[in-house]
FILUM-591653 format. One record per residue (C-alpha): residue number from 1; x, y, z. Coordinates in pm, 1 decimal, decimal comma. Last residue first. Example, Ala and Ser with C-alpha at 12.3 -4.5 7.8 and 13.67 -1.06 7.14 Angstrom:
% residues 2
@n:2 | c1:1367,0 | c2:-106,0 | c3:714,0
@n:1 | c1:1230,0 | c2:-450,0 | c3:780,0
//
This chain:
% residues 304
@n:304 | c1:-3346,4 | c2:658,7 | c3:424,6
@n:303 | c1:-3183,7 | c2:350,6 | c3:578,9
@n:302 | c1:-3379,2 | c2:239,7 | c3:885,3
@n:301 | c1:-3160,2 | c2:207,4 | c3:1190,2
@n:300 | c1:-3014,6 | c2:-137,2 | c3:1261,1
@n:299 | c1:-3215,0 | c2:-334,0 | c3:1513,1
@n:298 | c1:-3035,6 | c2:-461,2 | c3:1825,9
@n:297 | c1:-3185,0 | c2:-256,0 | c3:2107,2
@n:296 | c1:-3166,8 | c2:94,4 | c3:1964,3
@n:295 | c1:-3161,8 | c2:384,4 | c3:2207,4
@n:294 | c1:-3421,3 | c2:658,0 | c3:2180,2
@n:293 | c1:-3341,2 | c2:984,3 | c3:2000,3
@n:292 | c1:-3027,5 | c2:1186,2 | c3:1948,6
@n:291 | c1:-2666,8 | c2:1126,0 | c3:1849,3
@n:290 | c1:-2431,8 | c2:1417,0 | c3:1907,3
@n:289 | c1:-2183,8 | c2:1218,5 | c3:2118,9
@n:288 | c1:-2173,8 | c2:937,1 | c3:1866,2
@n:287 | c1:-2210,4 | c2:594,1 | c3:2034,9
@n:286 | c1:-1918,3 | c2:366,9 | c3:1944,0
@n:285 | c1:-1680,2 | c2:486,3 | c3:2215,9
@n:284 | c1:-1323,4 | c2:417,2 | c3:2106,0
@n:283 | c1:-1030,7 | c2:230,6 | c3:2261,9
@n:282 | c1:-701,5 | c2:241,3 | c3:2069,1
@n:281 | c1:-431,5 | c2:-22,9 | c3:2090,6
@n:280 | c1:-59,7 | c2:-78,0 | c3:2051,5
@n:279 | c1:138,6 | c2:-400,4 | c3:2053,2
@n:278 | c1:512,0 | c2:-392,2 | c3:2119,6
@n:277 | c1:667,0 | c2:-632,4 | c3:1870,8
@n:276 | c1:712,8 | c2:-1005,6 | c3:1898,3
@n:275 | c1:1003,5 | c2:-1193,9 | c3:1744,5
@n:274 | c1:1223,2 | c2:-1100,9 | c3:1450,5
@n:273 | c1:1125,0 | c2:-932,5 | c3:1124,8
@n:272 | c1:850,2 | c2:-747,1 | c3:1305,4
@n:271 | c1:517,1 | c2:-644,6 | c3:1155,8
@n:270 | c1:417,2 | c2:-309,9 | c3:1303,1
@n:269 | c1:142,7 | c2:-332,9 | c3:1563,0
@n:268 | c1:-236,8 | c2:-302,6 | c3:1590,9
@n:267 | c1:-533,4 | c2:-359,0 | c3:1820,6
@n:266 | c1:-854,8 | c2:-153,4 | c3:1789,4
@n:265 | c1:-1070,3 | c2:-203,7 | c3:2101,3
@n:264 | c1:-1428,1 | c2:-101,1 | c3:2020,8
@n:263 | c1:-1680,6 | c2:41,6 | c3:2267,8
@n:262 | c1:-2055,8 | c2:12,4 | c3:2330,1
@n:261 | c1:-2209,5 | c2:197,5 | c3:2623,6
@n:260 | c1:-2324,9 | c2:129,1 | c3:2980,2
@n:259 | c1:-1998,5 | c2:67,1 | c3:3162,1
@n:258 | c1:-1653,2 | c2:185,3 | c3:3065,3
@n:257 | c1:-1385,1 | c2:-78,8 | c3:2996,1
@n:256 | c1:-1047,0 | c2:15,2 | c3:3146,6
@n:255 | c1:-791,0 | c2:-164,0 | c3:2930,7
@n:254 | c1:-456,7 | c2:-322,5 | c3:3013,8
@n:253 | c1:-324,9 | c2:-499,5 | c3:2704,8
@n:252 | c1:-96,9 | c2:-770,0 | c3:2840,3
@n:251 | c1:283,6 | c2:-736,0 | c3:2823,2
@n:250 | c1:519,3 | c2:-975,5 | c3:2644,7
@n:249 | c1:330,7 | c2:-923,6 | c3:2321,1
@n:248 | c1:232,8 | c2:-1169,4 | c3:2049,0
@n:247 | c1:256,3 | c2:-1469,0 | c3:2280,3
@n:246 | c1:303,5 | c2:-1799,6 | c3:2098,5
@n:245 | c1:10,2 | c2:-2031,2 | c3:2025,8
@n:244 | c1:104,2 | c2:-2102,1 | c3:1663,0
@n:243 | c1:-180,9 | c2:-1881,4 | c3:1537,9
@n:242 | c1:-53,3 | c2:-1594,5 | c3:1751,0
@n:241 | c1:-170,9 | c2:-1532,8 | c3:2107,3
@n:240 | c1:-280,5 | c2:-1201,8 | c3:2255,7
@n:239 | c1:-331,4 | c2:-1140,2 | c3:2628,2
@n:238 | c1:-609,0 | c2:-914,1 | c3:2754,8
@n:237 | c1:-609,0 | c2:-746,0 | c3:3096,1
@n:236 | c1:-933,6 | c2:-587,2 | c3:3212,2
@n:235 | c1:-1012,0 | c2:-294,9 | c3:3447,1
@n:234 | c1:-1368,6 | c2:-171,3 | c3:3487,2
@n:233 | c1:-1711,0 | c2:-260,1 | c3:3351,4
@n:232 | c1:-1802,3 | c2:-627,8 | c3:3362,3
@n:231 | c1:-1841,2 | c2:-785,0 | c3:3019,1
@n:230 | c1:-2096,7 | c2:-782,1 | c3:2738,8
@n:229 | c1:-1953,5 | c2:-881,2 | c3:2402,0
@n:228 | c1:-2018,5 | c2:-704,2 | c3:2073,4
@n:227 | c1:-1943,6 | c2:-906,1 | c3:1761,9
@n:226 | c1:-1595,4 | c2:-916,6 | c3:1618,5
@n:225 | c1:-1451,3 | c2:-688,2 | c3:1350,1
@n:224 | c1:-1222,4 | c2:-838,9 | c3:1085,5
@n:223 | c1:-888,6 | c2:-669,8 | c3:1014,3
@n:222 | c1:-683,1 | c2:-994,3 | c3:1032,1
@n:221 | c1:-881,5 | c2:-1299,6 | c3:1135,3
@n:220 | c1:-975,9 | c2:-1380,4 | c3:1499,8
@n:219 | c1:-872,8 | c2:-1735,4 | c3:1585,2
@n:218 | c1:-1044,5 | c2:-1751,3 | c3:1927,1
@n:217 | c1:-1221,6 | c2:-1461,0 | c3:2095,7
@n:216 | c1:-1252,4 | c2:-1405,2 | c3:2472,9
@n:215 | c1:-1056,7 | c2:-1724,3 | c3:2542,3
@n:214 | c1:-1045,5 | c2:-1803,5 | c3:2912,8
@n:213 | c1:-747,2 | c2:-1869,1 | c3:3140,9
@n:212 | c1:-695,6 | c2:-1506,0 | c3:3239,1
@n:211 | c1:-834,0 | c2:-1294,8 | c3:2958,5
@n:210 | c1:-748,7 | c2:-1430,0 | c3:2616,2
@n:209 | c1:-762,1 | c2:-1292,1 | c3:2263,2
@n:208 | c1:-665,1 | c2:-1546,2 | c3:1999,3
@n:207 | c1:-500,5 | c2:-1435,8 | c3:1675,5
@n:206 | c1:-546,3 | c2:-1532,3 | c3:1312,0
@n:205 | c1:-323,2 | c2:-1372,7 | c3:1214,6
@n:204 | c1:43,9 | c2:-1338,3 | c3:1311,6
@n:203 | c1:205,9 | c2:-1146,4 | c3:1023,4
@n:202 | c1:28,4 | c2:-816,6 | c3:1070,0
@n:201 | c1:-141,7 | c2:-708,5 | c3:1393,4
@n:200 | c1:-460,6 | c2:-539,4 | c3:1274,4
@n:199 | c1:-695,9 | c2:-692,0 | c3:1530,5
@n:198 | c1:-1050,2 | c2:-559,5 | c3:1563,1
@n:197 | c1:-1235,8 | c2:-613,4 | c3:1889,2
@n:196 | c1:-1579,5 | c2:-565,2 | c3:2044,6
@n:195 | c1:-1675,2 | c2:-436,3 | c3:2389,3
@n:194 | c1:-1993,6 | c2:-375,9 | c3:2584,3
@n:193 | c1:-1952,8 | c2:-278,4 | c3:2950,9
@n:192 | c1:-2200,5 | c2:-383,6 | c3:3216,1
@n:191 | c1:-2339,5 | c2:-128,1 | c3:3461,4
@n:190 | c1:-2696,9 | c2:-167,2 | c3:3338,9
@n:189 | c1:-2880,8 | c2:59,9 | c3:3098,1
@n:188 | c1:-2684,2 | c2:-93,7 | c3:2811,9
@n:187 | c1:-2649,0 | c2:137,8 | c3:2515,5
@n:186 | c1:-2655,0 | c2:47,0 | c3:2149,7
@n:185 | c1:-2571,4 | c2:240,1 | c3:1836,1
@n:184 | c1:-2462,0 | c2:-47,9 | c3:1612,1
@n:183 | c1:-2148,2 | c2:78,9 | c3:1439,0
@n:182 | c1:-2103,6 | c2:-84,5 | c3:1099,5
@n:181 | c1:-1736,4 | c2:-127,9 | c3:1007,9
@n:180 | c1:-1584,1 | c2:-50,0 | c3:668,1
@n:179 | c1:-1226,0 | c2:-164,7 | c3:612,6
@n:178 | c1:-959,3 | c2:36,0 | c3:431,5
@n:177 | c1:-639,9 | c2:-138,5 | c3:331,2
@n:176 | c1:-269,1 | c2:-164,7 | c3:398,3
@n:175 | c1:-120,1 | c2:-502,2 | c3:319,8
@n:174 | c1:-231,9 | c2:-799,4 | c3:529,4
@n:173 | c1:-395,3 | c2:-1008,6 | c3:259,1
@n:172 | c1:-64,4 | c2:-1040,6 | c3:69,4
@n:171 | c1:-80,1 | c2:-1138,4 | c3:-296,5
@n:170 | c1:265,0 | c2:-1184,4 | c3:-442,4
@n:169 | c1:509,4 | c2:-949,2 | c3:-613,0
@n:168 | c1:827,9 | c2:-1118,9 | c3:-726,6
@n:167 | c1:1169,8 | c2:-1118,2 | c3:-566,1
@n:166 | c1:1089,6 | c2:-980,6 | c3:-224,5
@n:165 | c1:874,3 | c2:-668,6 | c3:-230,3
@n:164 | c1:736,1 | c2:-595,9 | c3:115,9
@n:163 | c1:400,4 | c2:-425,9 | c3:103,7
@n:162 | c1:345,0 | c2:-155,0 | c3:364,3
@n:161 | c1:151,7 | c2:-275,1 | c3:666,4
@n:160 | c1:-211,2 | c2:-316,9 | c3:767,0
@n:159 | c1:-480,0 | c2:-75,9 | c3:881,7
@n:158 | c1:-718,6 | c2:203,3 | c3:786,9
@n:157 | c1:-1056,0 | c2:172,6 | c3:962,6
@n:156 | c1:-1378,9 | c2:320,3 | c3:823,5
@n:155 | c1:-1643,1 | c2:366,2 | c3:1091,7
@n:154 | c1:-2022,2 | c2:404,5 | c3:1087,5
@n:153 | c1:-2245,3 | c2:605,4 | c3:1318,2
@n:152 | c1:-2617,4 | c2:650,5 | c3:1372,2
@n:151 | c1:-2886,8 | c2:921,6 | c3:1345,3
@n:150 | c1:-2952,3 | c2:848,6 | c3:978,9
@n:149 | c1:-2727,7 | c2:577,7 | c3:840,3
@n:148 | c1:-2410,9 | c2:644,4 | c3:640,1
@n:147 | c1:-2314,5 | c2:369,0 | c3:397,1
@n:146 | c1:-1946,4 | c2:306,2 | c3:334,1
@n:145 | c1:-1774,5 | c2:248,1 | c3:1,4
@n:144 | c1:-1405,5 | c2:154,4 | c3:1,9
@n:143 | c1:-1109,6 | c2:288,9 | c3:-194,6
@n:142 | c1:-796,0 | c2:79,8 | c3:-240,7
@n:141 | c1:-503,1 | c2:167,6 | c3:-18,6
@n:140 | c1:-241,7 | c2:440,2 | c3:33,5
@n:139 | c1:-385,7 | c2:634,7 | c3:-259,1
@n:138 | c1:-136,6 | c2:815,3 | c3:-481,5
@n:137 | c1:-196,6 | c2:1189,3 | c3:-486,2
@n:136 | c1:-359,8 | c2:1359,4 | c3:-786,4
@n:135 | c1:-682,6 | c2:1453,0 | c3:-609,8
@n:134 | c1:-494,5 | c2:1519,5 | c3:-286,7
@n:133 | c1:-300,4 | c2:1805,0 | c3:-451,3
@n:132 | c1:-420,8 | c2:2063,8 | c3:-197,7
@n:131 | c1:-216,8 | c2:1896,1 | c3:74,4
@n:130 | c1:-50,5 | c2:1571,1 | c3:-31,1
@n:129 | c1:149,8 | c2:1579,6 | c3:293,6
@n:128 | c1:-147,8 | c2:1423,9 | c3:471,8
@n:127 | c1:-71,7 | c2:1102,8 | c3:283,5
@n:126 | c1:-378,9 | c2:964,7 | c3:104,5
@n:125 | c1:-687,5 | c2:770,4 | c3:214,9
@n:124 | c1:-1001,9 | c2:707,6 | c3:11,0
@n:123 | c1:-1368,1 | c2:678,1 | c3:106,4
@n:122 | c1:-1669,0 | c2:661,7 | c3:-127,4
@n:121 | c1:-1981,4 | c2:763,5 | c3:63,3
@n:120 | c1:-2329,0 | c2:604,9 | c3:66,6
@n:119 | c1:-2606,9 | c2:848,0 | c3:166,7
@n:118 | c1:-2710,0 | c2:980,0 | c3:508,3
@n:117 | c1:-2572,8 | c2:1334,3 | c3:499,1
@n:116 | c1:-2259,7 | c2:1405,1 | c3:704,4
@n:115 | c1:-2166,5 | c2:1449,0 | c3:1069,1
@n:114 | c1:-1814,2 | c2:1359,7 | c3:1190,1
@n:113 | c1:-1756,1 | c2:1100,0 | c3:1462,2
@n:112 | c1:-1407,8 | c2:1099,4 | c3:1611,7
@n:111 | c1:-1111,6 | c2:1143,3 | c3:1381,7
@n:110 | c1:-932,4 | c2:852,0 | c3:1543,4
@n:109 | c1:-572,4 | c2:800,3 | c3:1645,6
@n:108 | c1:-288,9 | c2:547,3 | c3:1616,3
@n:107 | c1:-121,3 | c2:736,2 | c3:1332,8
@n:106 | c1:-250,1 | c2:1092,3 | c3:1316,9
@n:105 | c1:-572,2 | c2:1180,1 | c3:1137,3
@n:104 | c1:-641,0 | c2:1445,5 | c3:872,1
@n:103 | c1:-1001,7 | c2:1518,8 | c3:771,2
@n:102 | c1:-1219,4 | c2:1562,1 | c3:461,9
@n:101 | c1:-1592,4 | c2:1486,3 | c3:472,1
@n:100 | c1:-1816,4 | c2:1534,9 | c3:168,1
@n:99 | c1:-2181,8 | c2:1536,4 | c3:64,2
@n:98 | c1:-2353,8 | c2:1596,7 | c3:-267,3
@n:97 | c1:-2678,1 | c2:1412,7 | c3:-321,0
@n:96 | c1:-2643,6 | c2:1066,1 | c3:-469,0
@n:95 | c1:-2581,1 | c2:941,5 | c3:-825,6
@n:94 | c1:-2210,6 | c2:878,6 | c3:-778,8
@n:93 | c1:-2115,9 | c2:806,2 | c3:-418,2
@n:92 | c1:-2102,6 | c2:1084,2 | c3:-160,5
@n:91 | c1:-1748,3 | c2:1193,2 | c3:-84,8
@n:90 | c1:-1514,7 | c2:1072,9 | c3:188,9
@n:89 | c1:-1152,0 | c2:1190,0 | c3:203,5
@n:88 | c1:-929,6 | c2:1060,2 | c3:482,4
@n:87 | c1:-591,7 | c2:1231,8 | c3:513,3
@n:86 | c1:-295,0 | c2:1058,6 | c3:669,3
@n:85 | c1:-33,7 | c2:1132,3 | c3:938,0
@n:84 | c1:233,1 | c2:863,2 | c3:941,7
@n:83 | c1:198,9 | c2:537,3 | c3:746,7
@n:82 | c1:447,4 | c2:351,7 | c3:966,1
@n:81 | c1:184,9 | c2:180,8 | c3:1177,1
@n:80 | c1:-156,1 | c2:141,3 | c3:1006,6
@n:79 | c1:-425,0 | c2:175,2 | c3:1275,4
@n:78 | c1:-584,9 | c2:506,5 | c3:1170,6
@n:77 | c1:-955,3 | c2:509,6 | c3:1263,9
@n:76 | c1:-1205,6 | c2:718,8 | c3:1067,9
@n:75 | c1:-1559,3 | c2:812,5 | c3:1172,8
@n:74 | c1:-1882,1 | c2:877,0 | c3:983,4
@n:73 | c1:-2200,1 | c2:1015,5 | c3:1139,7
@n:72 | c1:-2562,1 | c2:1046,9 | c3:1032,6
@n:71 | c1:-2774,9 | c2:1307,7 | c3:863,1
@n:70 | c1:-3122,3 | c2:1373,6 | c3:724,6
@n:69 | c1:-3096,6 | c2:1691,9 | c3:511,3
@n:68 | c1:-3187,7 | c2:2055,4 | c3:585,5
@n:67 | c1:-2829,1 | c2:2159,1 | c3:652,6
@n:66 | c1:-2794,7 | c2:1873,0 | c3:898,0
@n:65 | c1:-3100,5 | c2:1695,0 | c3:1034,7
@n:64 | c1:-3126,6 | c2:1410,3 | c3:1284,9
@n:63 | c1:-3469,2 | c2:1249,6 | c3:1253,7
@n:62 | c1:-3629,5 | c2:1124,0 | c3:1573,7
@n:61 | c1:-3619,8 | c2:743,5 | c3:1594,0
@n:60 | c1:-3865,9 | c2:543,0 | c3:1382,2
@n:59 | c1:-4242,7 | c2:582,7 | c3:1359,2
@n:58 | c1:-4284,3 | c2:729,0 | c3:1009,0
@n:57 | c1:-4652,6 | c2:750,3 | c3:915,9
@n:56 | c1:-4784,3 | c2:537,1 | c3:630,4
@n:55 | c1:-5055,6 | c2:726,1 | c3:446,1
@n:54 | c1:-5427,8 | c2:664,5 | c3:505,7
@n:53 | c1:-5515,1 | c2:1034,8 | c3:509,1
@n:52 | c1:-5603,1 | c2:1036,0 | c3:879,5
@n:51 | c1:-5280,8 | c2:857,8 | c3:969,9
@n:50 | c1:-5274,9 | c2:554,7 | c3:1197,1
@n:49 | c1:-4945,6 | c2:463,0 | c3:1362,6
@n:48 | c1:-5045,4 | c2:690,0 | c3:1649,5
@n:47 | c1:-4859,2 | c2:1007,3 | c3:1739,5
@n:46 | c1:-4506,5 | c2:1049,6 | c3:1868,6
@n:45 | c1:-4372,0 | c2:1318,2 | c3:2096,6
@n:44 | c1:-4062,9 | c2:1534,2 | c3:2124,4
@n:43 | c1:-3960,2 | c2:1511,1 | c3:1758,2
@n:42 | c1:-3605,5 | c2:1644,8 | c3:1757,1
@n:41 | c1:-3464,2 | c2:1866,7 | c3:1483,9
@n:40 | c1:-3089,6 | c2:1919,3 | c3:1510,8
@n:39 | c1:-2911,4 | c2:2208,7 | c3:1348,5
@n:38 | c1:-2612,5 | c2:2293,9 | c3:1132,1
@n:37 | c1:-2612,6 | c2:2631,6 | c3:953,6
@n:36 | c1:-2355,5 | c2:2799,0 | c3:1174,8
@n:35 | c1:-2118,0 | c2:2505,3 | c3:1150,2
@n:34 | c1:-1933,4 | c2:2411,2 | c3:1468,5
@n:33 | c1:-2174,0 | c2:2143,4 | c3:1583,6
@n:32 | c1:-2529,4 | c2:2181,1 | c3:1701,0
@n:31 | c1:-2775,7 | c2:2468,1 | c3:1738,1
@n:30 | c1:-3118,9 | c2:2355,5 | c3:1855,7
@n:29 | c1:-3448,7 | c2:2311,1 | c3:1674,6
@n:28 | c1:-3762,3 | c2:2200,0 | c3:1861,6
@n:27 | c1:-4049,8 | c2:1996,7 | c3:1725,1
@n:26 | c1:-4370,1 | c2:1956,1 | c3:1928,5
@n:25 | c1:-4540,9 | c2:2269,1 | c3:1794,8
@n:24 | c1:-4490,5 | c2:2150,5 | c3:1438,6
@n:23 | c1:-4682,7 | c2:1833,0 | c3:1520,8
@n:22 | c1:-4500,4 | c2:1513,7 | c3:1601,2
@n:21 | c1:-4524,7 | c2:1205,8 | c3:1380,5
@n:20 | c1:-4216,4 | c2:1285,1 | c3:1178,9
@n:19 | c1:-4242,2 | c2:1173,3 | c3:815,2
@n:18 | c1:-3924,2 | c2:1000,9 | c3:707,7
@n:17 | c1:-3898,0 | c2:944,4 | c3:332,0
@n:16 | c1:-3864,6 | c2:581,2 | c3:232,2
@n:15 | c1:-3704,9 | c2:594,7 | c3:-111,2
@n:14 | c1:-3852,9 | c2:299,9 | c3:-298,1
@n:13 | c1:-3739,2 | c2:-34,7 | c3:-431,6
@n:12 | c1:-3456,9 | c2:-152,4 | c3:-206,4
@n:11 | c1:-3617,2 | c2:8,6 | c3:97,6
@n:10 | c1:-3948,3 | c2:-170,3 | c3:50,2
@n:9 | c1:-3904,8 | c2:-430,6 | c3:321,8
@n:8 | c1:-3709,4 | c2:-200,8 | c3:552,0
@n:7 | c1:-3960,5 | c2:82,3 | c3:519,4
@n:6 | c1:-4246,9 | c2:-159,3 | c3:579,5
@n:5 | c1:-4077,6 | c2:-285,4 | c3:892,9
@n:4 | c1:-4044,0 | c2:74,0 | c3:1015,5
@n:3 | c1:-4415,1 | c2:130,9 | c3:941,0
@n:2 | c1:-4508,2 | c2:-189,2 | c3:1130,2
@n:1 | c1:-4325,5 | c2:-105,7 | c3:1446,0
//
């Protein structure tokens, strides 16, 4: 709609404050999450684009509120074999309102979506053993900045391997690092599944993902997210090929792709000194469970 387009066009210059089009009587508040002071405000109806005072009226999705502030979701995925249990610390970037998320995640797992205010966050990862001394702990990778969009999710993935020091130190693009991924909150009303891939298998990139005799993705770089691909819901078997055409794993990845919602298949394995290693994977749903409002159909949510 034209007000959303205006927000996008002027977003770099002005703060586009959401102005719900529903009257007070049409807004309901419900308890949400584990925090006593967390709530969701949902606009049940929308008025016309035209405002009596001539002001631009917000016509985007209902505004998700947390502690009186528009909120979104951030999620962490741990796909760095050998790193053990780690602690992700995300704090709002300098110059923005105060917001923080702090969570421990096991190797090969995800934190799930965690609510936080919709401002950019600086994310770092340290060993879980750092405990209360996380501020002084050595980071396991460089920090990364991740935007948080209102009513939508974003993911920060931790992947790669520990640096091998052989003679002199050289640049290695596959060492452990944090990668920000934008989660497009889409649903498909049909029975099709929607799946994208990220491959963190060190030492063999780029890789090709095959199903049967067809390439699903060819020459996928290390720790780069693919686009979303529609495919039949149900059982799938994916085979992985290294850049030289050799099989990365002797067994295919057997994945049950759910229908109707977007998912990501995170693929990772420890770098082997000899031959292929057992490949591991994690399948995540990319639509936050607490997300509200109408589904998006390809547009990113308006940044507020």
